[in-house]
N, C-alpha and C positions, 0 to 999 in steps of 0.2 A: 365481583370479588376478585377475578383473574387479574384484571387491570390494577386493582389496589395492591395485589400480591407482587406484580412486576414493579410498581412504582416503590413499594417498600424494599424490595431487593435492590433496585437501582440506587436508591438513597442510602442504603447501607453500604453498598459497595463504594458510592462516591465519598462517604465519611471515612471509610478504610483506605480508600486511595491515598489520602494525604500522608500516610505513614509508609507508603511503598517507597523503595529506593529509585525514584525517577532519574534519569540522567538524559543528557543530550550528547551525541557523539561529537567529539572534538574535530574541527574541520583541519585537515591538513593542507599545507600551502603547495603541495605539488609532490611529483614522485620522488624526488630527492629527499624530501621530509619523510616520505614513507620509508625508504630505505634506511635512513638514520634511526627511525623509530624501531624498525625490526631488529636492527644491530644492537641498539640499547637495551632491547628486551632479550637478546640472546637467541633470536629466531633464526636459525641456520636453515630450516626447511619449512616450506609453508604450502598450503594446498589452496590452489586457485580453483574456484567454482565459477564456471562460466558456460556458455552454450555454444553449439556448433556454428550457429550464425555469425556470432561475433569472432570466432576463430577463422571462419571464412573471409571476414573483413580485415583479418590481421589487427583487430583492436587490442589484442593482448600484447603486442610486440613492445610497446614502450615499457609496459610493466615488467616483462620478462628481461629487457636490458638493464633496467635498474636493479632488479633482483640479483642478476649475474654480476654486475658491477660491484655488488655488496657481498658477494660469495654466498648468495643465499640460493638454496635449490627449490624448484618449483614443481609440484606434482600438479598436474592440469586435469580437472574433471570437466568435460565438455559436453555430456549427454543430456544436461537438464532440459526436461520438457518444457512447453510453453507454461503449463500448470505443473509445477513439480510434484513428483510421486513419491510415494515411501520408498520405492525401488531406487530411484535417483539419490535420495538421501543414504541409502545403505550402501549403495556403489561407492559413493563419495567418501563415506566413513571409511570403508576398507582401503581406499586409497590413502586416506589420512594416516591410517594406523601403518600401512606398508612402509610408508616413507618417513615415519616417525616425525610428522610435522609437529610444529609449535604454535601455529597460527593459522587462521583461515581468511582468505581475501575473496571477497565476492566482486565478480567483475560482470555486470550486465544490468538488466532490468529487475523488476520485481521477482521474477521466477529464480534466477541464479541467487540473488540475496536470500530469498526464502529458503532455497536448498541449502545454502551454507548455514543459515540460521538452524535448519534441521540438523545438520551435522553437529553444530554445537550442543543441541539439546541431548543428541545421543552420547556425545562425550560427557557432558556433565551429568547426565543420569544414565549410565551405561546398563544398568538393569531394568530399564523401562523401555518399552517400543514406542514407536511414534504415535500410534493410536492411543496408548496409555496416557500421553501427555496432552491429548486434545482438552481443550477448555482453558480455565484460568488458573495461573499461579502455581501450576504443578511443579515447576522446579524450585520455586521460591520456598514452598512448603515442604519439599523433599528433605528429610533429615540426612539423607545419604548423597546429597549432591555434591559433585566436585566443582571446582572452579572453572567458569566458562573460559574457553581458550580466547585469546585475542582475536577479535572479529573486526575485520576492516572492510568497509563497503565502497566500491568505486562504480557509482550508477551509470549506466550508459543511456538511460532514458531519463526524462523529466516527468514523473508522475506516480510512480507507485508508493513513494514515501517509505519504502521498506528500509531504507538505509538510515532511518531515525525511528522506526516503530517497534512496539513490542510484540508484534504478530509474525509468526511464520505461518503462511496459508499452503496447505498440502492436499494434493489430490490422492484420494485412496479408493481405487476401483472407480465407482460412479458417485462418489460423495466427495465433497471438497469442505474442508473445516479448517479452523484456525487454533494454533497453539499461542496463547497470550501470556507473557511473563516479562517483567522488566529486565530480567537477565538476558533477554534476546536483542535488547537494543545494541547495535554495533558500538564498538568503543571509538572508533574513528571513521570519518568518512573523507573521501577525496573527490572533489568536484572538478571535472575537466570537460568543459563544453565542447572541446574538439571531438571527444568521443561520441557525440551525438549527431555531428553533421551529416553522417552518412545514413541516418534513420530514414526509411521510407516515409513519406508524408503522411500516410494512414496511420503509422505508429507514432509519429509526432503528435497527431491529433488525437488518438484514443489515450495515449499516456498523459497528455496535457489535461484532457477531460477528466481523467481518473484523478488527477491532482485537485481540480475544481470540485470534484465530488467529495474528495476528503475535507476540503475546506469548508465546504456547505454542510455537510452532515455533521462535522464537529460544531459548527456554529450554531445550527438550529436545535441542537440536542440540549438535553438538561443537566449535562455534567461539565459545563463550561468553567474555565477560570479567566481571570483577567489575561493571563498570559495566552490561553488558548483563543481566546477571543480576537486578541491582537494579532497573533499569528495567522489566524483564518482570515481577518480582514486584509491584511497585507498579501496573503496569497491570493485572494481573489483580485485584488487591484493589480498585481503582477500579471497574473494569467490573462485578464482580459485586455491588458496592453501588449502583451507579447507572444500569446499561443499562436494567434493567426500570422503574424509576421514570421515566426519560426516555421509554420507550417509552409508558407509560401516560399521561404528561401531558407533552405537547410543551412547554408554558409552564414546566416546572420548570427555570428558569435555572440552579439550583445544579447538577442533575443533568447538564444540557447541558454546563455549564463544566467539570465533572469529566470527563465522557466525552471532550471534546477534550483534556483533559491526558493521559489515558490513551492515547489515539490517538497523540498526539505521543510519549510514553514508548515505546510499543509499536512505533512507527516507528523510533525511535532504536535499539531493540534489535535489530530485524531487520535494519536497515541494516548493522550491524556484525556480527551473528552469523549472518545469512541466515536464509532460510525453508527450506521442505522439500518433501516429497512432496505434501502437502495443496494447496499452491501450483502445483506441477507440473501435478497432475490438473485443477485449477481453471482453469488458463490454457488447457490443452487443450479443456475443455470451452466457455470463452468464446470461444476462436478458432474452434470448429466451429459453435456455436450462438448465440453472443452472450449467453450466460448471465450475468447480472450478477455481477462478481466476488465482492462480499461474500456474496452468496447461495450462490454455489458452494462458497465456503470454509466457511460455516456448515454446509451439508449434509454435506460430505465431512468435515469434521474428526473426528467421533467414530468414522467408520469406519476412518480411518487410524490414529488413536490406539489403536483396538481391534486393528488389524493389527500395531502395534508390540510388543504384548504386554508380556512382562517387561522388555524393554529401557528402557522408560519409566516403570516403575512408581516408582523413586525420585523422578526430577524432577517427575512428575505428583502424587505425594503431597506434595511441598513446595509446588506450586501450589495443591493442595487445601487445605493450611493457611492459605495467604494469602487463599483464597476463603472462609474460615470454615466448611469442610467437615470439619474434623479437627483434631487437635492432634499434638504429638510423640509422643504415646503411641498413636496410631492405626496400625495395621499398615500398612506402604507398600502392599501389594496392595489392602487395603481402601480406602484413602484414594484411590489412583489410579482404582479403580473408580467411587468417588463422584464424582470429578472429571468422568469422562466421561460418567456418568449425568446429571451437573448440566448438562453442555453440551446433552445431548438434551432434557432437561426445560425448559431456557431457551428453545431453539429451539421446542419445542411450545407453550409459553406465549405466544410472540410470533408464532405462526402461520407458521413457517418449516418447509416440508416436510422429509420425510426421503428424498425421491427427486428425481431431475432428470427432469422430464416430457418434456424434448426428446430425452433420450438414446435412441438406437436400438442394439439388439444388433449389427447389422452395422458400426456405427461404432468399436465397441470396439477391434479391432485397431490402427486408425490412431491413435485417441486414445492408447492406451497407449503407442505408439512416441513420440508427440509429448512426453508427459509425461516418459518416461525420457530423451529427448535433452535435456530441460531440467534435469531433477534430476541426472543423472549426466554427468560425475563431480564437478560443482561443490558441490551442496548437502551440508552436513555433517550429514546425518540420522542419526537413532539407528540405523535398520536401512536398509541399502541395498536398494532394491526392485529386482526383475527383473520381466521382462514378465508373468509369472504373478500376480505380487503386485498390480500395478497393474490387471491384468484383472479380478481377484477383487474389487478395490473398486469398479471401474466397474460390474460386474454386480450387486453389492448396491444401485447407485443406479438401477437399472431401475425 
């Protein structure tokens, strides 16, 4: 009965999703285009949300030069944590107000982009706290919501997909949750592969596997459209051809640019088709231990795909063909096994572990409850997990 309820909920949400105001961020051609856009919109002051690591690498300097040349002042918030917190959002919001900003620019990986989205949430719904907005469509259905400020994402990693997604993921004490609303999709995105060349190889690896996870969960789920299937297939094809070259050589600009494209496509796919149990378990771990999101997804992915079993043989066989691991004559079971094995092999080649060091056996019951609360009834997963299913996956991560 519980599974029937989950499927009914998912089917209703899928039917209603057709009427939602989906959009894709427009891709800007470069920093000069960004400056002209801000001038045209009358934005003489902007909030730049980033993190201290990027400031230390001076990756914000090109952006600041363009803003200065356009006579646009910039207030910089750089204290974003690896998993952005409610406090991060409130601090950045105070800076936005103090400087009378008219737009938000997120410069960084998924954490600064999610933090910037959180600021947008608070501006749009000033009478609501971040915990109040947890869940689905809280902004869209609010009768008192103001207009979302102009939001521009400049990703410095190729993986999170936050630059194109509906989600802002927030850490609140030891709980990590998502705010999901089409209003949060950035209006514009600027891809500059040169911003990613100094990423440590480990971060290139885990963010790239995060993008792969987005594409996989979108494709194997039950809320696909023709567009999301096409986006996910393209993303998988690009990732299998470019992630390891980008990992091996940080200055491989072609591979870096291709990975940014793949992250964008995978982000567009999961934004419309949603994610699944991999993300639910990952968020539980990140909330409890601060485990980096991309790392958690990379480690968890093969275990969950294994647990799905026969239910995902067909879609995984199709992804295997896209990845060059088989063809239309390869038996579906064999192709799907090759795909899962290839994920494990890619993780190993890039130094990604197959366990979560921080995980403690006594935490598993609470972690499983958090994961189930996120996944069910919303996520249109190929197999609806119960407590024992999630606990079994977590035990394999010890």
